[in-house]
C-alpha atoms as one frame of an Amber mdcrd trajectory, in Angstrom:
protein
  37.989 120.981 175.571  35.100 123.171 176.712  34.239 124.860 179.926  30.772
 123.080 180.151  28.525 121.338 177.853  25.564 123.250 177.811  28.111 125.801
 176.163  28.125 123.979 173.046  25.155 122.064 173.162  25.320 118.150 173.688
  26.903 115.609 171.414  24.537 112.702 170.386  22.870 111.676 168.005  18.971
 112.316 168.855  15.062 112.450 167.468  16.101 115.888 166.264  18.171 114.029
 163.676  21.766 112.937 163.048  24.552 115.260 164.797  27.590 116.248 163.291
  30.391 116.885 166.118  33.199 118.338 164.003  34.894 119.839 161.135  38.236
 120.976 159.591  39.318 124.131 159.134  41.553 124.956 156.212  43.678 127.951
 156.089  45.055 128.453 152.891  47.994 130.201 154.079  49.000 127.193 156.681
  49.162 125.519 153.127  46.376 122.840 155.383  45.732 119.605 153.146  44.937
 115.860 153.635  46.376 113.191 151.238  45.994 109.889 150.443  47.870 107.578
 147.936  46.368 104.332 146.908  48.614 101.266 146.502  46.061  99.590 144.395
  42.996 100.046 142.102  39.503 100.303 143.583  36.441  98.558 143.026  35.264
 100.386 139.920  37.008 103.396 138.126  33.705 104.191 136.298  31.223 104.364
 139.311  31.648 106.544 142.458  30.266 109.587 144.286  31.801 111.991 146.689
  29.936 113.873 149.012  31.023 116.849 151.657  29.615 119.906 153.574  31.423
 122.856 153.143  31.497 126.439 154.513  33.358 129.204 152.925  36.378 131.460
 153.776  38.434 133.080 151.538  36.331 134.360 148.292  36.784 135.656 144.893
  40.152 133.332 144.335  40.703 130.017 142.374  40.338 127.326 145.584  40.500
 123.573 145.135  38.430 121.255 147.642  39.462 118.088 145.931  41.812 116.723
 143.696  43.604 113.449 141.962  46.770 112.097 140.586  48.063 115.047 138.397
  45.275 117.277 138.991  43.257 115.265 136.485  40.224 115.155 138.418  39.394
 118.073 140.443  36.523 120.122 142.240  37.168 123.802 142.883  36.380 127.282
 143.113  36.966 129.462 140.342  38.079 133.103 140.564  34.112 134.292 140.347
  32.914 131.790 143.341  31.890 129.390 140.885  32.269 125.650 141.158  34.482
 123.949 138.348  34.414 120.415 138.259  36.334 118.369 135.617  37.968 115.408
 134.291  40.923 116.527 132.347  43.492 114.799 130.384  44.330 116.073 127.109
  40.651 117.677 126.803  38.126 118.108 128.883  35.975 114.361 129.347  34.016
 115.737 131.521  33.390 119.134 133.293  30.178 120.683 135.085  30.979 124.760
 135.656  28.117 126.058 137.601  26.266 129.380 137.101  25.505 129.557 140.461
  27.766 131.617 142.696  29.061 130.133 146.380  29.809 133.604 148.209  26.899
 132.686 151.435  30.160 132.250 154.345  27.382 132.074 156.989  26.123 128.881
 156.555  27.075 125.129 155.249  26.677 123.768 151.704  26.238 120.184 151.334
  27.908 118.668 147.777  27.109 115.650 146.031  28.299 114.718 142.992  27.226
 111.250 141.565  29.497 109.350 138.357  28.673 106.587 136.673  29.869 106.318
 132.903  27.624 102.678 132.538  25.249 104.202 130.528  24.961 103.830 126.920
  24.792 108.014 126.655  26.230 109.447 130.197  24.278 112.259 131.013  23.061
 114.730 133.820  20.892 111.318 134.903  24.177 109.673 135.737  26.616 112.069
 135.964  25.100 114.899 138.328  25.743 117.697 140.987  23.610 118.624 143.490
  23.427 121.193 145.848  21.985 120.833 149.136  20.032 117.925 147.351  18.793
 119.615 145.143  20.159 119.195 141.136  22.047 121.989 139.391  20.614 122.183
 136.381  21.859 125.789 135.117  25.468 125.850 133.703  28.094 128.828 132.855
  28.946 126.790 129.601  27.142 123.483 128.167  28.370 120.273 130.687  30.644
 117.768 128.945  29.750 114.211 129.849  32.393 111.553 128.666  31.401 108.405
 126.857  30.218 105.030 127.744  32.581 103.178 130.347  34.924 106.174 130.371
  37.273 105.553 133.295  37.420 108.537 135.606  40.804 108.098 137.413  39.497
 107.902 140.492  39.342 104.100 141.339  43.015 103.585 140.712  46.331 103.465
 142.336  46.380 107.080 142.761  46.758 110.063 145.031  43.742 112.073 146.276
  44.212 115.615 147.680  41.092 117.251 150.173  42.083 120.781 150.654  44.618
 121.249 147.714  45.096 120.309 144.291  48.600 118.757 142.896  50.728 121.486
 141.247  50.482 124.642 141.221  49.227 124.223 144.758  46.163 126.196 145.397
  44.603 125.245 148.731  40.850 125.754 150.066  40.053 127.995 152.478  37.180
 127.274 154.898  35.643 124.195 156.544  34.923 120.655 155.501  32.785 118.276
 157.243  31.810 114.640 156.679  33.210 113.861 153.928  32.320 110.475 151.868
  33.565 108.701 148.961  32.025 105.736 147.758  34.061 103.643 145.074  31.706
 101.343 142.765  28.289 103.307 144.279  26.313 106.038 142.643  22.907 107.500
 143.178  21.297 110.523 142.503  20.103 110.587 145.984  22.168 111.753 148.463
  23.696 109.228 150.981  24.734 111.146 154.011  22.146 114.083 153.768  18.012
 114.263 153.687  15.400 116.634 154.059  13.988 117.018 157.188  10.162 117.502
 158.254  10.230 120.943 158.262  12.294 121.065 154.566  15.643 121.856 155.673
  18.617 119.970 154.227  20.628 118.109 157.103  22.918 115.706 157.678  21.966
 111.302 158.199  24.136 108.634 159.267  26.062 106.868 156.670  27.400 104.323
 158.737  25.574 101.299 157.054  26.287 102.543 154.079  28.559 100.595 151.250
  31.813 102.322 150.591  33.878 100.293 148.405  37.309  99.389 148.694  38.880
 102.783 147.597  35.923 104.386 149.966  36.279 106.419 153.161  34.178 108.453
 155.532  36.236 111.515 157.429  34.001 112.646 160.606  36.871 114.732 161.690
  36.168 113.099 165.002  40.170 112.972 165.777  41.843 116.325 165.728  44.924
 116.953 163.131  48.357 116.332 164.575  46.886 113.390 167.381  46.300 109.658
 167.101  45.349 108.899 163.335  44.490 113.011 162.648  41.602 114.131 160.742
  42.450 112.169 158.253  41.831 109.002 160.245  38.841 106.932 157.793  35.952
 105.689 160.061  34.008 103.903 157.027  35.989 100.349 157.892  37.932 100.815
 154.907  41.021 101.871 156.697  41.896 104.406 153.921  43.602 106.724 156.318
  44.701 110.483 154.838  47.980 112.227 156.129  47.609 115.500 157.525  50.030
 118.355 156.382  51.804 120.451 158.405  49.533 122.903 158.249  47.107 121.245
 159.852  47.230 121.617 163.670  45.180 120.220 166.471  43.193 123.420 166.735
  41.928 123.367 163.359  39.184 120.749 164.735  36.178 122.795 165.401  32.674
 122.323 166.560  31.164 124.640 163.795  29.461 122.325 161.964  26.116 121.552
 159.651  23.831 120.423 162.745  25.529 123.596 164.725  26.194 126.397 162.902
  28.882 129.365 164.474  29.333 132.696 163.563  32.848 134.307 162.223  33.913
 137.647 161.123  32.170 138.001 157.565  34.349 139.104 154.212  30.857 139.800
 152.497  30.139 143.018 154.692  31.325 146.155 152.669  33.964 146.852 155.594
  35.660 144.266 154.579  36.665 145.330 151.405  40.506 145.880 152.184  40.909
 143.446 155.137  41.886 140.274 155.009  40.228 137.172 156.759  42.354 133.735
 157.910  41.680 130.837 159.872  38.234 130.199 158.230  37.291 133.877 158.797
  38.076 133.518 162.650  41.031 136.106 162.189  40.328 139.307 160.777  43.305
 141.695 159.495  45.660 143.046 158.711  42.443 145.631 158.032  44.425 147.397
 156.008  43.321 151.015 154.674  39.955 152.512 155.023  39.732 152.469 158.679
  35.929 150.475 158.095  34.489 148.659 161.074  34.281 144.734 160.307  30.839
 142.791 161.036  30.342 139.303 162.367  27.594 137.703 160.053  25.063 136.615
 162.781  22.723 138.693 164.835  21.778 137.881 168.646  18.172 136.717 169.311
  15.997 138.610 170.968  16.225 136.623 174.019  19.315 134.603 175.835  22.672
 135.650 177.428  25.608 135.022 175.273  29.713 134.891 175.828  31.784 135.297
 173.456  35.994 136.341 172.856  38.577 138.768 171.345  42.242 137.615 171.120
  44.148 141.280 169.718  46.533 139.030 167.400  48.325 142.014 166.148  47.991
 145.243 167.748  49.165 148.599 165.873  50.083 151.872 166.968  46.260 153.444
 166.440  43.740 152.711 169.187  41.680 149.649 168.561  38.174 149.637 168.647
  35.811 146.095 169.920  32.271 146.374 170.409  28.670 145.884 169.045  26.552
 148.031 166.666  22.881 147.343 165.043  21.655 147.499 161.483  21.719 151.513
 161.210  25.220 151.965 162.568  24.450 152.821 166.421  27.258 151.330 168.379
  28.692 150.752 171.842  32.580 149.837 171.750  35.385 149.295 174.258  38.694
 150.795 173.312  41.976 149.547 173.691  43.041 153.121 175.713  40.680 151.979
 178.508  37.538 153.816 177.170  34.165 153.161 175.977  32.498 154.859 173.847
  28.471 155.264 172.653  27.632 156.579 169.318  30.136 158.785 170.041  29.918
 160.024 173.681  33.318 158.700 174.710  34.210 158.313 178.768  36.498 156.276
 181.135  35.649 152.806 181.619  38.420 149.999 182.393  41.889 148.514 181.771
  43.494 149.068 178.756  44.319 146.176 176.309  47.403 145.171 173.897  48.497
 142.679 171.560  47.914 139.219 173.007  45.202 140.334 175.087  41.838 138.487
 175.029  38.740 140.210 175.987  35.417 138.697 176.790  32.083 140.200 175.993
  29.058 138.607 178.058  25.733 140.054 176.291  22.875 139.785 178.259  19.787
 140.570 176.131  17.334 139.196 178.637  18.494 141.501 181.525  19.661 144.330
 178.870  23.065 144.105 180.307  26.704 144.369 178.353  29.795 143.601 180.034
  33.230 143.217 179.021  35.766 141.300 180.653  39.758 141.231 180.432  41.796
 137.516 180.742  44.403 138.476 183.335  46.230 136.005 185.541  44.355 133.196
 184.207  40.604 134.569 184.905  38.390 136.670 183.301  38.400 140.032 185.224
  35.057 142.334 184.691  35.782 145.603 183.427  31.686 146.701 184.739  28.503
 147.078 182.856  29.000 148.996 180.031  25.677 151.326 179.608  22.478 150.942
 181.460  19.459 149.188 178.713  21.929 149.123 175.872  19.045 147.338 173.661
  16.471 149.615 174.918  18.223 152.880 174.402  20.906 152.516 172.096  20.348
 149.203 169.629  16.965 151.013 168.598  17.656 149.596 165.208  17.713 146.079
 165.900  19.920 143.695 163.966  22.875 143.717 166.779  26.046 141.713 165.531
  29.792 142.205 166.829  32.703 144.312 165.285  35.850 145.529 165.026  37.375
 148.682 164.109  40.915 148.498 163.608  42.283 152.175 163.236  46.145 151.072
 162.106  46.288 148.863 158.915  48.416 146.256 160.957  45.306 145.202 163.405
  44.580 141.702 163.636  41.576 140.574 165.803  40.242 136.404 166.247  37.130
 136.360 167.195  35.566 132.733 168.801  31.972 132.214 169.788  32.973 128.988
 171.311  34.043 126.813 167.944  37.377 126.844 169.589  36.642 126.437 173.263
  36.681 129.451 175.442  39.902 130.979 177.175  37.955 132.060 180.323  35.270
 130.857 182.081  31.940 132.403 181.084  29.296 133.632 183.614  26.653 131.694
 185.014  23.945 131.178 182.270  25.540 132.331 179.647  26.066 130.159 176.695
  27.882 130.445 173.190  25.998 132.135 170.381  25.553 129.031 167.588  22.105
 127.744 166.528  22.204 125.122 169.283  21.988 127.558 171.436  19.463 130.051
 169.661  15.905 130.248 170.707  13.289 127.613 169.156  11.310 129.869 166.633
   7.989 129.957 166.524   7.718 128.478 163.568   9.344 125.774 161.975   8.191
 125.525 158.860   7.867 129.002 157.008   6.300 127.139 154.086   2.853 126.570
 156.290   2.559 129.980 156.329   4.342 131.861 153.333   5.593 130.473 150.420
   6.716 131.678 146.466   5.479 129.122 143.880   6.358 129.387 139.712   4.133
 127.896 137.508   3.534 127.787 133.712   0.471 129.137 132.485  -2.085 126.873
 130.088  -5.030 128.620 129.219  -7.112 125.728 130.853 -10.451 126.353 131.897
 -14.061 126.514 130.852 -17.765 127.661 131.085 -20.930 125.633 130.558 -24.677
 125.836 131.573 -26.691 122.857 133.301 -28.815 121.397 130.753 -31.881 119.829
 133.053 -32.338 120.584 136.798 -30.454 118.069 138.875 -31.687 116.607 142.457
 -29.125 115.365 144.678 -27.201 113.153 141.688 -23.538 113.481 140.725 -24.706
 113.327 136.781 -24.762 116.105 135.245 -24.979 117.448 131.311 -24.104 120.810
 130.724 -24.344 122.689 127.204 -23.333 125.672 125.562 -19.540 124.931 126.299
 -16.577 127.803 125.740 -13.354 125.665 126.899 -12.419 122.780 127.456 -13.740
 120.548 130.473 -11.060 117.883 131.698 -10.881 115.793 134.985 -10.048 117.123
 137.996 -11.407 120.618 137.133 -13.167 122.620 139.977 -16.714 123.697 139.602
 -18.348 126.520 141.031 -21.512 128.466 140.513 -25.091 129.082 142.107 -26.265
 125.984 143.851 -22.932 124.205 143.767 -22.258 122.925 147.573 -18.932 122.576
 148.904 -15.636 121.369 147.298 -16.660 119.732 143.990 -14.539 118.493 141.280
 -14.942 116.531 137.912 -14.597 113.177 138.537 -14.577 111.669 134.910 -16.717
 112.495 131.748 -17.529 110.923 128.723 -17.569 113.717 126.781 -17.623 117.364
 126.989 -21.758 117.467 127.696 -21.711 114.317 130.124 -20.179 114.770 133.397
 -19.759 113.153 136.722 -19.170 115.168 140.065 -17.083 114.042 143.114 -20.098
 114.954 145.037 -23.866 115.287 144.512 -25.976 118.219 143.544 -29.001 119.540
 143.108 -28.661 122.477 140.232 -31.343 124.521 138.810 -31.705 124.243 134.937
 -29.732 126.993 132.761 -27.034 128.131 135.771 -24.055 128.913 134.889 -20.774
 126.820 135.745 -17.258 127.955 136.122 -14.618 124.723 135.517 -11.029 125.819
 137.112  -7.864 123.809 137.475  -6.315 123.946 140.823  -3.265 125.795 141.343
  -1.198 123.961 144.402   1.232 124.832 146.596   4.844 123.600 146.004   6.545
 124.252 149.248   7.666 121.516 151.704   4.028 122.333 153.448  -0.010 123.263
 151.955  -1.974 125.411 153.789  -5.179 127.410 152.656  -4.041 130.669 150.732
  -5.817 133.430 152.260  -4.215 135.939 149.738  -2.897 135.671 146.651  -0.122
 137.914 144.559   0.175 136.993 141.224   2.684 138.266 138.593   3.114 137.592
 134.653   6.762 137.341 134.315   6.570 137.534 130.401   4.697 140.304 129.781
   4.063 143.961 130.944   0.330 142.568 132.716  -0.780 144.214 135.814  -0.034
 142.656 139.266  -3.070 140.622 140.601  -4.144 141.258 144.059  -6.798 138.622
 145.307  -8.055 137.702 148.985 -10.458 135.222 150.500 -11.922 138.091 152.768
 -13.363 140.067 149.631 -13.392 136.600 147.965 -12.152 134.933 144.608 -12.734
 136.989 141.300 -12.281 140.320 142.736  -8.634 141.853 142.128  -6.760 145.013
 143.002  -3.823 145.830 141.247  -0.343 146.902 143.058   0.933 148.746 139.833
  -2.482 151.080 139.767  -4.624 153.087 141.439  -7.883 150.971 139.624 -10.633
 150.593 141.940 -11.367 146.579 142.561 -12.523 144.675 139.259 -14.163 141.136
 138.691 -12.503 138.433 136.464 -14.348 135.548 136.748 -11.821 133.346 134.721
  -9.092 134.870 137.369  -8.827 133.138 140.950 -12.007 131.748 140.682 -12.031
 129.999 144.789  -9.611 129.790 147.315  -9.032 126.169 149.028  -8.912 125.480
 152.217  -6.179 123.229 152.405  -4.179 124.135 149.323  -3.881 127.182 147.176
  -6.579 128.313 144.756  -8.581 127.580 141.473  -7.668 129.263 138.591  -9.654
 129.879 135.239  -8.405 130.613 131.625  -7.112 133.733 132.881  -5.591 135.398
 130.090  -4.160 139.151 130.571  -2.418 137.814 133.636  -3.828 135.105 135.313
  -2.949 131.952 132.978  -1.800 132.872 129.968  -1.008 130.088 128.324   3.120
 128.885 128.211   3.929 132.229 130.040   5.873 132.195 133.126   4.266 133.143
 136.417   5.081 133.938 140.056   2.674 133.250 142.946   3.088 135.051 146.130
   0.784 132.890 148.773   0.124 133.968 152.569  -1.938 132.696 155.101  -3.718
 135.071 157.727  -3.728 134.367 161.210  -1.556 135.470 164.746   1.099 132.819
 163.988   2.307 133.998 160.368   1.449 137.973 162.051  -0.758 138.563 159.149
  -4.465 140.581 159.187  -6.964 140.615 155.953  -9.562 143.289 156.858 -11.957
 144.342 153.631 -15.109 146.539 153.455 -13.253 149.037 156.097 -15.413 152.340
 156.046 -12.987 155.176 156.427 -14.137 159.061 156.637 -11.347 161.396 156.098
 -10.387 163.690 158.762 -11.456 160.767 161.898  -9.980 158.060 162.808 -10.460
 153.958 161.821  -9.549 151.472 164.268  -8.987 148.345 162.222  -8.953 145.082
 164.271  -6.635 143.027 162.792  -6.906 139.936 164.988  -2.814 139.601 164.960
  -2.593 140.121 168.752   0.714 141.580 167.806   1.438 145.379 167.095   1.529
 146.050 163.126   4.643 147.103 161.615   3.999 147.088 158.030   0.460 147.485
 156.321  -1.003 148.122 152.452  -4.229 150.058 152.329  -6.142 149.912 149.436
  -9.692 151.759 148.572 -11.723 149.090 146.619 -14.430 151.612 145.145 -12.653
 154.146 143.800  -9.587 154.997 142.325  -7.214 155.880 144.499  -3.907 155.564
 145.773  -2.407 152.587 147.774  -1.002 153.781 151.522   1.352 152.217 152.525
   2.521 152.343 156.669   6.122 151.107 157.709   7.868 151.059 160.921  10.755
 152.441 159.771   9.511 155.500 158.049  10.991 158.633 159.314   7.959 158.845
 161.647   5.365 156.136 162.420   2.241 158.370 162.414   3.595 161.211 159.764
   4.724 159.306 157.041   3.679 157.134 153.844   4.789 155.272 150.783   2.441
 154.474 147.694   2.517 151.282 146.193   1.534 151.989 143.166   3.969 154.923
 142.169   7.949 155.163 142.583   7.652 158.172 144.818   9.941 158.833 148.200
   8.271 159.041 151.543   5.508 161.952 151.928   4.669 163.350 154.965   1.190
 164.094 156.653   0.655 165.008 160.140  -1.670 162.014 161.667  -1.661 160.265
 158.733  -1.599 157.255 160.949  -2.629 156.388 164.584  -0.648 154.725 166.976
  -0.512 150.899 166.293  -1.189 148.299 169.008  -1.923 144.348 169.418  -5.757
 145.127 168.512  -6.112 147.476 165.890  -4.307 149.008 162.937  -4.863 152.565
 163.564  -5.498 155.047 160.232  -5.280 158.673 161.375  -7.265 161.632 161.803
  -5.335 164.288 159.302  -7.944 166.064 157.574  -5.572 165.905 154.100  -5.051
 161.775 154.792  -6.554 158.925 153.704  -9.663 159.913 151.854 -13.345 158.568
 152.736 -14.442 155.287 151.336 -14.082 151.566 151.532 -10.938 150.001 151.935
  -9.184 146.574 152.382  -6.163 146.437 154.884  -3.343 143.856 154.589  -1.680
 144.612 157.816   1.667 142.869 158.893   3.530 141.852 162.502   7.051 140.546
 162.981   7.993 136.837 163.624  11.279 136.263 164.675  12.674 133.608 161.965
   9.493 134.130 159.937   9.385 137.691 159.229  11.251 141.070 158.999  10.158
 144.587 158.720  13.345 147.135 158.461  15.508 149.799 156.824  19.236 149.479
 155.735  21.145 152.275 153.986  22.594 151.891 150.364  25.946 152.222 149.766
  26.152 152.663 145.682  28.876 149.648 145.458  28.687 146.390 144.010  30.381
 145.057 147.200  26.604 146.278 148.444  25.247 146.485 152.248  24.598 143.376
 153.870  21.046 142.928 155.671  20.751 140.312 158.801  17.112 139.264 158.842
  18.057 135.831 160.974  16.466 133.710 158.338  17.023 132.268 154.681  14.580
 134.641 152.673  12.029 133.543 150.462  10.549 137.136 149.618  12.729 140.595
 150.031  10.851 143.597 149.115  12.538 147.152 149.149  12.091 150.496 148.370
  13.986 153.720 148.885  12.166 156.104 151.090  14.860 159.637 150.211  13.946
 159.954 146.148  12.252 158.268 143.467  12.880 154.229 143.215  10.918 151.097
 142.270   9.531 148.354 144.731  11.962 145.961 143.908  10.600 142.215 144.605
  13.064 139.028 144.927  12.176 135.640 145.609  14.361 131.891 145.618  12.216
 130.687 143.615  12.441 132.052 139.779  15.735 130.840 139.243  17.037 129.341
 143.276  20.904 130.566 143.169  22.660 133.348 143.219  23.327 135.815 141.710
  20.555 135.289 139.428  17.984 136.560 141.471  15.660 138.617 138.845  13.814
 141.237 139.900  10.210 142.626 139.796   8.817 145.996 139.523   5.377 146.255
 141.843   4.756 149.470 140.779   5.110 148.420 137.247   3.263 146.079 134.533
   7.100 145.379 133.329   8.049 141.863 133.005  11.135 140.127 134.558  14.477
 142.332 134.641  17.311 139.905 135.103  19.934 142.381 136.241  22.469 140.794
 138.945  21.299 143.042 141.750  20.811 140.621 144.942  22.373 137.405 146.795
  19.946 136.179 148.897  21.541 134.459 151.731  21.168 131.685 154.570  20.057
 134.502 157.146  19.550 137.659 155.064  20.522 139.227 152.015  23.398 141.271
 150.469  23.280 143.896 147.384  25.261 143.032 144.542  24.772 146.662 142.022
  25.509 149.851 142.504  23.684 151.734 139.617  21.246 155.071 139.800  18.095
 153.209 139.377  18.528 150.062 141.982  17.934 148.961 145.487  21.452 149.723
 146.805  21.979 153.752 145.840  23.214 156.148 148.681  20.132 156.462 150.192
  17.923 155.319 153.016  15.855 151.878 152.035  13.085 150.345 153.823  12.303
 146.417 153.405   9.822 143.521 153.865  11.203 139.973 154.234   9.439 136.200
 154.707  11.283 133.333 155.079  12.047 129.990 153.575  13.859 128.837 156.574
  14.972 130.317 159.976  18.586 130.378 159.999  18.561 127.622 163.269  17.208
 127.493 166.948  17.565 123.908 169.239  17.115 126.279 172.259  19.882 124.788
 173.784  19.522 121.184 173.046  20.298 119.393 170.004  16.913 117.396 168.759
  14.328 120.434 169.815  13.761 122.809 167.608  15.131 123.472 163.859  18.499
 122.191 161.548  20.422 125.199 160.460  19.646 126.758 157.360  21.795 125.762
 154.625  24.263 128.053 152.827  22.552 130.061 150.016
């Protein structure tokens, strides 16, 4: 089917985990569905499990993925992209209607529905929904659970449909992979997927599972309209499904949960008037508006890639095919044979028309882009389109493929290799898919950065040593304030190493975890450990804390200045000390905290913690006690071995404003932002020097950074882990899409054109779209609940268009850190990382 094996990656189970080779594409316009009518009852009509992977195509319309007999049992998307799962007879006997929306078409979701009505009171524990291995607990309406031993209409002599309901017909649009149904078995632990060592949810082998009489496993290894078809059951139960006439052989594709391919993206603002079909591989008719339509994956910083356009329908106006970056800089091949580079048009190659196949060779390593036209059975080169396009044209990064149809009837099909190529790609070029992406430097971002939520408990205590000790674990204290409990960390003069309270008989008689020699009447602090909750743990070097419930200041504490010393992002305050705040940093996992009233650990109140690790691997440097003289250049050895692209600078010995450096400001040496205000960018000539892989440089501007002592937090960009760029807002709820090439854990954005807050979003506080509540880093305000942003599998999309949000028609800078890289096996499955799941 393919030109060569390297192009699409090997097809086998390897040390990297179980590999899924195929999916089935469902096109709603073709009435595509799989159906099965059972002749007899199954193992159970009370206990069952349904699991499958899906990648969405058509959005914002009611679409059914799975249905049973007269639509009594359904798994569907409503018109708002929420999952609606129910069993209905004359009323709802069971219903789960999610608050979460599912409108990330850039990657794959995994659904698990476990059903067991035999407990005395069926509830979420026995009748639950998991998405990507995480239990869904927030619903649009109160869930409805059945009575004990309620039959669910699944294990009887009935008919199943995959890809549609019965009547009136409503067809699913998108991809489905690895669909299993277990008849008589149910577990809240999914059978067909698991978290890998990097914290990525990925498929696993189910060949040893018990499927029951009416169970099945569809792996789609047989193409529709061939052999047993896409409905071939490989569970061993021979419960084959029948392909509808709307499924064809080319609906078997290699876009799968273990090898994700790009498509056209219906969530780009340019797609508002455009139709998308055939799993988002077909773009058009484009409709009115004449807006470019983008694909949803950007080219990596290295490699050599091949893709093909097919002009499916060609109108009378000129059609453009090409590449563009995040800022809109573009190179395009036009149907009249011209090329156009950022508005400069000139003669280039052959014309192309309806039915033509146009190849595109993108050589990032050698900085060359070449278009081809398929003529007489082979691809014919049209020549390199320009010299050094990535260095000289695509200066903003984030380069992706686009088409621009100037006739409303234009339709263009994109093929990155998931359908097999028409022509033979040039030597060394590969398909742009997650298997062929470079292996990211950081496989598990949670080993260097993570956002954590917690609820304050106000726990912590102070006490004085009552009687000197000499190398003993026994300790008597008095003068207590607060409550001491086992496990608390102990700090104070004379305490050596990491010491905890191993046990205590009462509040005055303690046993420590290691022997200590302490002087009489020494003051000790007893603190609780705040451990990290991500996939991995690390020693926190910078912690940023915000009380979500109250108007408390942001707390910024780092291991270089030392525990207890805080500064605040929302204030010009000089450094201050809070002995009941962060009391110590752990070398391996988080930090310890005191009673912390006023923004650290207030009882019952909700907090968000952002944990950062310093070092060259995560691209983060902390420098404290930096002495700067206004009017003189100051170099700060950041230790990252990479050029800083983002930095936060704060004077610690005086109440002065924060200074912010960002590579995407109008000038890298003459512009700055202020973190503690909502002001747009300001300019001072030479406020910054020229940054290097060795030093962060404060400039010698006479009116620039004031003389004083500073702390500097500097950041370098690490592919697949962090991204620092800019975007243009559009003032619409169908807002701008920014591709970071990773699944974000934290996004910070700020307008540089006018006054706006420093918006802060993360993946932890709610954990699903669209309910990603914002915090403002320049104010003490508590959490804002407006629905402003979708966090995606490889970036983010703005979803609000009011005057005070992060998507008005202005230029914004952003900083983002990853939950997971988007993917990257380095051309061989089993190495690198599994593809990120959709959010």
